[in-house]
C-alpha positions in Angstrom: -3.6 -20.4 27.1 -6.8 -19.5 24.7 -6.6 -20.1 21.2 -7.6 -22.0 18.0 -5.6 -24.3 15.7 -5.9 -24.9 12.0 -4.8 -28.3 10.6 -5.9 -30.2 7.4 -4.4 -28.3 4.3 -2.7 -29.7 1.8 -2.3 -30.0 -2.4 -5.2 -31.9 -4.3 -6.1 -32.4 -7.5 -9.3 -30.6 -9.0 -12.2 -32.5 -8.1 -10.2 -34.1 -4.6 -11.2 -33.8 -1.3 -10.0 -32.1 2.2 -11.1 -32.2 5.9 -9.8 -28.7 7.7 -9.9 -29.0 11.3 -10.8 -26.3 14.0 -9.8 -26.9 17.6 -10.1 -24.5 20.4 -7.7 -24.8 23.2 -8.6 -22.7 26.6 -12.5 -23.0 26.2 -15.1 -24.9 24.4 -17.1 -24.1 21.3 -20.4 -25.2 22.9 -21.7 -21.7 23.2 -19.9 -19.6 20.2 -20.3 -19.3 16.6 -17.3 -20.3 14.1 -16.4 -19.2 10.9 -14.0 -20.5 8.3 -12.4 -17.7 6.3 -10.1 -17.7 3.1 -7.5 -15.3 1.7 -6.4 -15.8 -1.4 -3.1 -14.4 -2.9 -3.9 -10.5 -3.7 -7.5 -11.2 -3.1 -9.7 -9.8 0.1 -10.6 -12.2 2.8 -14.0 -13.8 2.7 -16.2 -15.7 4.7 -17.0 -19.2 3.1 -19.1 -20.8 6.0 -20.3 -20.3 9.8 -21.9 -22.2 12.0 -23.7 -21.4 15.4 -23.2 -24.0 18.0 -26.0 -22.2 20.5 -29.0 -22.8 17.6 -27.3 -24.9 14.9 -27.7 -21.9 12.3 -25.4 -22.3 9.4 -24.0 -20.5 6.0 -21.9 -20.9 3.2 -21.3 -18.3 0.8 -22.6 -19.3 -2.8 -19.4 -20.5 -4.5 -19.0 -23.3 -2.2 -22.9 -24.3 -1.7 -23.3 -28.1 -2.0 -19.6 -28.8 -2.0 -18.6 -27.7 1.4 -19.7 -28.9 4.7 -19.5 -27.4 8.0 -19.8 -29.7 10.8 -19.0 -29.8 14.6 -17.5 -32.8 16.6 -19.3 -31.8 20.6 -17.1 -34.6 21.9 -13.8 -34.1 21.2 -14.1 -30.2 20.3 -13.4 -29.8 16.9 -15.2 -27.6 13.8 -14.8 -29.3 10.9 -15.1 -27.8 6.8 -15.2 -31.0 5.1 -14.4 -29.8 0.9 -15.3 -31.5 -1.9 -15.4 -31.1 -5.8 -12.3 -28.6 -5.1 -11.9 -26.2 -7.9 -9.1 -24.5 -9.2 -10.8 -20.8 -7.7 -10.9 -22.6 -3.9 -6.7 -22.1 -3.2 -6.3 -19.7 -0.4 -5.0 -19.8 3.1 -8.1 -20.8 5.1 -8.5 -19.7 8.8 -11.2 -20.0 11.5 -12.1 -17.5 13.7 -14.3 -16.9 16.8 -15.8 -13.8 18.7 -17.2 -15.2 22.0 -19.1 -12.1 22.8 -20.8 -10.7 19.5 -20.7 -13.1 17.0 -23.2 -15.4 15.3 -23.8 -17.1 12.5 -27.1 -17.2 10.9 -28.8 -19.1 7.8 -28.7 -15.4 6.1 -24.8 -15.1 6.9 -22.5 -14.0 9.8 -23.7 -11.1 12.4 -20.7 -9.5 13.9 -17.2 -9.9 12.4 -15.9 -6.9 13.8 -16.2 -9.1 17.0 -13.9 -11.8 15.8 -10.9 -11.9 18.3 -9.5 -15.3 18.0 -7.8 -16.8 14.8 -6.8 -19.9 14.0 -2.9 -19.6 12.2 -4.3 -20.3 9.1 -3.9 -23.3 6.7 -3.0 -23.3 3.0 -5.2 -25.1 0.0 -3.9 -25.8 -3.1 -5.7 -27.0 -5.9 -3.2 -28.6 -8.8 -3.2 -31.0 -11.2 
């Protein structure tokens, strides 16, 4: 079965850290781009970050630059989103997604969101003191 599985969410205090994981089964992440998205309650879904395993391109939205870091474990598969210095505006359900045909990640941003075909189930991040 081809799928993505998210894990790593939880509750942290402001300034805390979490590492989210996106693991693939039924296919490898070597030749795709992976995007991380978040949707807060009552808000539109937004692109947070992406990485293209074909050429190493990566992208972050302005509000997370310098605090979030995306990486890929090419041996064991997962794509990680390391989130440091979490702020009150960061809580949301975070999901990873990929489109094996037509989705790319460039330094200027993701391309081809309409080709996203596989989504992780999402993991909830809460920031609370």
